[in-house]
N, C-alpha and C positions, 0 to 999 in steps of 0.2 A: 621577795627578791628585789633588791634595789640596785640599780646601775646608774652611776653618774656619767654624764656625757650625753651628747645628742646623737641622733641617728644619721647625721650627715657625714659619717665616715671617720669622725674623730675618735680617738681612743679614750676610754673613760679614765678619769683620774684615779678612782678607786672602784673596786668591785666588791660589793657587799652582798651577802646572802643572809637573810634573817632566818634563824632556825626556830621553828615553832615546836610545840609539843608533838604534833602529828608528823613531823618530818624527821626521819631517822638521820643520824649523823653521816652514815655512809652515803646516803642519797645526796645530802647537802655537799659532801666532799666531791662527789662525781659531778654535780652541777657546777661547783666552783672550778674544777679542773677543765670542764668543757668551756666555760666562759673564758678562762685564761687562754685556751687554745684558739677560741674564736677571735679574740682580740690580739693574738700573737704576742702575748706578754713573755712567754718562755723563749720564743724565737728572738725577740728584741733583747732579752737579757743575755742570751748566748752571744748575740752579735756585739754587744757592748762589753762583754767580759774581758776581751783582750783587744788592744789597739792594733790596727793594721795600717801601715803606711798607705797613702793613696795609690802609689805605684803598685804595691803588692795586691791591693784590692782590685785594681784594674786588671792586673795579670790573671788573677783568679777568675774574674768575671769573663775574660776572653777565653780562658781555658774551658770554663763551663759551657760557654756558647759553642765552642768547637766540638766539645763532647756531645752536646745535644744535636748539632748538625750531623755529625758522623752517625749517631744512633738513628736519626730520621732517614738518612740515605741507606743505611743497612736494612732498615725495616722496609723501605720502599722497594729496594732491589730484591729482597726476599720474597715479597708478595708478587712482584711483577714476573718472576721466573715461573711461577705456578700457572699462569694463564696461558 
């Protein structure tokens, strides 16, 4: 298995997996998919798939934060009533 890029948090330019005679193709594919998930390649691709205006991106970010806060408050109030 060869990965280009350093361990300082940079994303690799290319992800390469050498397939030898002893490594089944299914196992190599699983390893490749795991590496792609680790480096966030699919996430980055989906993010770049469509352009969002900065105002829309900010609005979505604020809505997600509000949703997280509401969820945390609901969870906290749910457990505090039981005590």
